[in-house]
C-alpha positions in Angstrom: 128.1 -98.6 63.9 127.6 -98.5 60.2 129.5 -95.2 60.0 132.4 -96.7 61.9 132.5 -99.7 59.5 132.4 -97.3 56.5 135.4 -95.3 57.8 137.3 -98.5 58.7 136.8 -99.8 55.1 137.7 -96.4 53.7 141.0 -96.4 55.7 141.9 -99.9 54.4 141.2 -99.0 50.8 143.1 -95.7 51.1 146.0 -97.4 52.9 146.5 -100.1 50.4 145.8 -98.0 47.3 148.4 -95.6 48.6 150.9 -98.5 48.4 150.6 -98.4 44.7 152.4 -95.1 44.2 154.9 -93.7 41.6 158.3 -92.6 42.8 159.8 -89.4 41.3 163.5 -88.9 41.9 164.4 -85.2 41.5 168.0 -84.5 40.8 169.9 -81.1 40.7 172.8 -81.0 38.4 172.8 -77.2 38.3 175.9 -75.6 39.7 173.7 -73.8 42.3 170.9 -74.6 44.7 167.4 -74.8 43.3 163.9 -75.0 44.9 161.8 -77.6 43.1 158.0 -77.4 43.5 154.9 -79.4 42.7 151.3 -78.5 41.8 148.5 -81.1 41.7 145.8 -80.5 39.1 142.1 -81.5 38.7 141.1 -80.0 42.0 142.6 -82.9 43.9 144.5 -82.5 47.2 148.1 -81.3 47.0 151.0 -83.6 47.7 152.5 -83.7 51.1 155.6 -82.1 49.4 154.8 -78.9 47.4 158.3 -77.4 47.5 161.8 -78.1 48.9 165.4 -77.0 48.7 167.8 -79.1 46.6 171.5 -78.3 46.8 173.8 -78.7 43.7 174.5 -82.4 43.2 171.7 -83.5 45.6 168.6 -85.6 44.9 165.3 -86.2 46.6 162.4 -88.6 46.1 158.6 -87.9 46.1 156.0 -90.6 46.1 152.7 -89.7 44.4 149.4 -91.5 43.9 149.4 -93.8 40.9 146.6 -91.8 39.3 148.1 -88.4 40.0 148.0 -85.5 37.5 150.1 -82.4 38.0 153.4 -80.5 37.3 156.9 -80.0 38.5 159.0 -76.9 38.1 162.1 -75.5 39.8 162.6 -72.1 41.4 166.0 -70.5 41.0 168.0 -67.6 42.6 166.0 -67.7 45.8 166.7 -65.7 49.0 165.5 -66.0 52.6 167.1 -62.8 53.8 163.8 -61.2 54.7 162.5 -64.3 56.5 160.4 -65.1 53.4 161.4 -67.3 50.5 161.5 -65.1 47.4 162.9 -66.3 44.0 163.9 -64.4 40.9 162.9 -67.4 38.8 159.7 -69.5 39.0 158.6 -67.9 42.3 155.2 -69.2 43.6 154.5 -66.3 45.9 154.0 -68.4 49.0 156.9 -66.9 50.8 157.7 -70.4 52.1 159.7 -73.4 51.0 156.4 -75.1 50.2 154.2 -73.6 47.5 151.0 -74.9 49.1 149.0 -75.2 45.9 150.3 -72.1 44.1 151.9 -72.3 40.7 155.2 -70.8 39.5 155.4 -67.4 38.0 156.4 -67.7 34.3 158.7 -68.0 32.6 159.2 -71.5 34.0 160.1 -74.8 32.5 157.3 -77.2 33.3 157.3 -81.0 33.5 153.7 -82.2 33.3 152.3 -85.7 34.1 149.0 -87.5 33.9 149.5 -90.9 35.5 147.1 -93.7 34.7 147.7 -96.1 37.6 149.2 -99.6 37.6 149.2 -101.1 34.2 147.8 -98.0 32.5 149.4 -95.5 30.1 151.1 -92.4 31.6 151.3 -89.2 29.6 154.0 -86.6 30.2 155.8 -83.7 28.6 158.2 -80.9 29.0 156.4 -77.6 28.3 157.8 -74.2 27.3 154.4 -72.8 26.7 154.9 -70.6 29.8 158.5 -70.0 28.8 161.8 -71.4 30.1 164.0 -70.9 33.1 166.0 -74.2 33.6 167.0 -77.2 31.4 165.4 -80.5 32.4 165.2 -84.1 31.4 162.6 -86.8 32.2 163.7 -90.5 32.1 161.2 -93.3 32.9 162.5 -96.1 35.1 160.8 -99.4 34.2 157.5 -99.7 32.3 157.3 -100.6 28.7 157.3 -98.7 25.4 158.6 -95.7 27.2 160.7 -92.8 25.9 162.7 -90.1 27.6 162.0 -86.4 26.9 164.0 -83.3 27.7 164.9 -79.7 27.1 168.6 -80.1 27.9 169.8 -76.8 26.4 170.2 -73.5 28.3 167.9 -71.3 26.2 168.7 -68.3 28.3 172.0 -68.0 26.6 170.4 -67.3 23.2 167.0 -65.9 24.2 165.8 -63.1 21.9 166.2 -59.8 23.8 162.4 -59.1 23.6 161.7 -62.3 25.5 164.5 -62.2 28.0 164.0 -61.8 31.8 167.1 -60.5 33.5 168.3 -60.3 37.1 169.4 -57.0 38.7 172.9 -57.6 37.3 171.6 -57.9 33.7 172.1 -61.6 33.3 169.3 -63.5 31.5 167.6 -65.9 33.9 164.5 -66.7 32.0 163.1 -66.7 28.4 159.4 -65.8 28.0 157.1 -67.4 25.5 155.8 -65.0 22.9 152.3 -65.3 24.4 153.6 -64.2 27.8 155.7 -61.4 26.3 153.2 -59.9 23.8 149.8 -61.2 25.0 148.5 -61.3 21.4 146.1 -63.9 19.9 148.4 -65.1 17.2 150.9 -66.1 19.9 148.4 -67.3 22.5 146.2 -69.2 20.1 143.1 -67.4 21.3 140.1 -65.8 19.5 140.2 -66.3 15.8 143.6 -68.1 16.3 142.0 -70.7 18.7 142.6 -73.8 16.7 145.6 -75.8 15.3 144.6 -74.7 11.8 144.6 -71.0 12.5 147.5 -70.9 15.0 150.6 -72.2 13.3 154.1 -72.0 14.7 155.8 -68.5 14.8 159.4 -67.5 14.7 159.4 -67.5 18.5 158.0 -71.0 18.9 160.3 -72.1 16.2 163.3 -70.8 18.2 162.2 -72.9 21.2 161.5 -75.9 19.0 164.8 -75.7 17.2 166.7 -75.8 20.5 164.5 -78.3 22.3 162.7 -80.4 19.7 161.0 -82.7 22.2 159.4 -79.9 24.3 156.1 -78.1 23.8 157.0 -74.8 22.1 153.4 -73.4 21.9 149.8 -74.5 22.6 149.3 -76.8 19.6 152.6 -78.5 19.6 151.2 -81.9 20.5 152.5 -84.3 17.9 156.1 -84.2 18.8 155.9 -83.2 22.5 153.6 -85.7 24.3 155.2 -88.9 25.5 153.7 -92.1 27.0 154.8 -95.0 29.2 152.9 -98.2 30.0 153.1 -100.4 33.0 153.6 -98.4 36.1 157.1 -96.8 35.7 158.9 -94.5 38.1 160.5 -91.3 36.8 163.7 -89.4 37.2 163.6 -85.7 36.6 167.0 -84.0 36.3 167.4 -80.2 36.3 170.4 -79.0 34.3 171.0 -82.6 32.9 
């Protein structure tokens, strides 16, 4: 009897806490179909939606728990010809529309969130630490003391050749970070370079920062790249803004 009461109370708490969710509106302004995806962090259960198809000009909404932490990215240049979903850009390797808890293969532009719940302070950023594949913007809807952030420029057009990822036709469809391209401590901020004092910006992170000054360009780019919003806002994420 006590166990039944416990689960009944758990259901009530879960049901009503679920009502306090944050709505993300995902918009595709790219001139082609993309396949957005989500990954929940902190060992928590994945969202009911971990990937979906979004045609050019279309939008979709996702409701997430008010205390959610995780990331969004978008896969591009995907094919289902083999019966499996495979993408040249940002592929998560699931072979399905859903990513089911798998992250995107870099380079991929990331939108990262740590939500604090109703009345708390949300933290969010656009990260190029794993490289770039698509431009993106993040605009809070509601809340207070909130700022938008973005990497609205197509970095593929000017990506240094040593960082460029190309499709079979030779067109650049991704721009690696220097860490990803060279795997050296001075670019990855590891080993003796594992602190803000010993890992300054490089010419490669400066390239990213010069084009997208609001985005994370390397591991210790916190001061100009982390944004906050108070008061339980919803968010609009636009690919190719």
